[in-house]
Structures are given as C-alpha cells and as structure tokens.
N, C-alpha and C positions, 0 to 999 in steps of 0.2 A: 635252843630251848629257852623259853621265857620265864621270867619270875612273875609271881602273882602281883597283880595291881588291884588294889581294893577300889570299889566304886563309892564316891562320896554320896551320902544321902541327898535328896532333894533340897531339904533345909539347909544343909552344909553348903551346898552349891550356891543356893539363893544368897546366903549371908556372905559368902566370899565374892561373888559377883557384884554385890552391893558396895564393897569396900574399894576406895580409890587406890590406885597405884601409888608408891610412896616415893616417886622420882620423877624427873623430867630430864631430857626429852624421851619420847615413848616410841619404840619401833623404828627408829631411823637407822639408815646404814652409817655407822660411824667408823672412822679410822683411827681414832683416839679417844681418850676419855673427855667427857664434858668437863667444864671447870668444876674443880672439888671432888672429882671422882678418880679412883684408881682404875688401872687397866690391865687386863689380863688376856692374852691371846696364846693358844697352843694348837698344834696340828699334829696329825699322825695319819700316815698312809695304813690304810686297813689291809689285812691279809685277804678278806673277802672280796670278791669281785662282783656280787650281785647287788646292784643299787637299789633294786626294788625291794629285795629282803631287807637290806639294811635300813631303808627308809620306813618300811613296816615296823621293824624293831624300834627305831627312833621315835616313831609316832605312837608306839605303844609303851613308852616310857621305859624301855629296856635299859637305856643308858644309866638312869638313875637307879633302877632296881637292881640291875647286875653290879652297880658299885657300891651296894650294901645299905641303900636308903630304902625305908618303907615308902610306899607310894600309894596315894589315895586320890583319884582323879574323878572329875565330873564326866569325862568321855575318854574312851579308848576305841579307836584311835583318836588323838587328840585333834583339835581344830581351833581356829581362831576364837578367843573367849573361854575356852577350856580353862577350869580353875583346878589346881593340884595342891595338895599338902604333902609334901616330903617330910619324913621323920628320920632322924639321927640318933641313934642310942635306944636303950631298952625302955619299954613300956612308959610309965608315967614319967620318967626321967629324961624321955626323948626330947631332942631339940626340934621344935615346930617350925617348918619352913614353907609358908604359903605363897604361892605365885599365880599368875594368870598369864596365859598364852596370848601375845598381842600380835604375832605375825606368823604365818604358815606359808611356806613355798613348796610346791611339789610339781616340778617341771622336768622334761628330759634333761638327764645329766646332773640334775641338782635338786636337792631336798633339804629341808631345814625349818627350823622354827626358833621363835624368840619368846622367852617369858620374862615377866617383870615381877618386881617384888610387891607383896601386899602387906598391910600391917601385921606385925608380929614376926616378920621375917628378920633374921639377924642382920641383914645387909640391906641397903637401898640401892636399887640398880636393876640391871638388865643382864641376861645371859643368853647367847645364841649357839646353836648346834647346827652345823651346815655339812651336808654331804655333797661333795663333787666328784664327778667321775671324769677322768681324763681320756683323751683320745687313746691312750694305751690300755684302758680298761681299769686302771688304779682307781680307787675311792680314797678320798682324803676327807677325814672328819676334822673340822676346825671348830674350836670353842672360843669364843670372845666374850668379855664380860667387862662392864663398867660398873663400879660400886663403891660405897663408902659405909662406915658402920651405921647401923640402924638400931642397935639397942647399945645399952649400957655394956653388956657383956662383950660385944664386939668392939666397942670403944676402948674398953679396959684391956682387951686382948691384943690391940695393936699388931705388931708384926707376927704374933702367933696366929691371929685370925687370918691374915693374909697368906701365911705359909699353909693354913689348913685349906684355903680356897684353892691354893696351887696344887696342893695333894689331891684333893677331890677331882679337880679338873684333869690331873693325869689319870686317875681311876676311870673317869668317864671316857677318855681317849680309848682305853683298851677294852670298853664294855661291849662293843659291837662285834669283836672278835671271840667273845667268851661263848 
C-alpha cells in the first residue's frame, strides 16, 4: 500500500527547475566522496522478490513517504529532471528538503535513481537509491550519499546532523518492505 504523494503546482515546479544544484560533480558513479564531502553507503536485502513492484514503489517516492516524510513531486513516477520537496516535521515548522532527480536507470535486474540538492536543502550533495536483483532472485536496495552541510543549522548540528542522516537512511532501507 502506498502513501500519498502531493503533486507540485506548475509554478512550484517551474521555480524549482530554474534553481541550480548546490554541488558538483553531478550524477556520476562515485566510489567515495568528492573532496570536501562526507560519504554514506548502506544496503539491505529486501524480503520481497518482485523487482518490478519494488521499482514501481521506488519511482513513486514510497521510500521517502513510508519513512515519515511528506512528499510533493512534479511527477509520479519520477523521471530525470523531476523536482521534489520533502518535508520533515509538522506543518509550518517542517524542514523543507528540495531536490532534483539527475539520473534514472530502469533496466532488467536493476532500477534506481539519483537526486541532488537544491537551494534550501539542509545538505549539499547527492543521494542514490539502487535496486539490484541477484541470480537467486534476492533484491538488494543500496543507498549511497555524498554530502556536506548546506545550512547554518546543519553546520551547527555537526555529528548530530550526520547521525540523523544515517538514521533516515536506515528507515529508507526498510520502506520497500512495508
């Protein structure tokens, strides 16, 4: 069962697409952080065995929605250049987390996407969500991110901000089995 994802208005979409990403390099396959960035990588083998269904959920923002974030996106399912505003917390006190999808892969045995941060995001960097199905049918979700503080709040938060990112990544890893 999916969680609701709100559609961004045309004005919100246009405004977000006009904003530059807040980092470089964009959309590259990295095996570690670019200079000046932290690195996070976690994986989990899912209980489910239906890659097509898992990819459908992934591309419908269910990893984020089922992890407790409010999601407003320009498109569902996502595609390259989709913009999204994730929110954490209640109403007007919520933390605004804007991103743009910079890469999408949907091939036999593999599906995933990468999004990057836009101005106003608490971090600067990129996060990827990859599903891979092994020969035995097992599906592994791998999440990688490179980031550095993007706001005064995250700079002041230091280790607490890094710990929260790790906490959310762990929640993301369990979302496709919910």
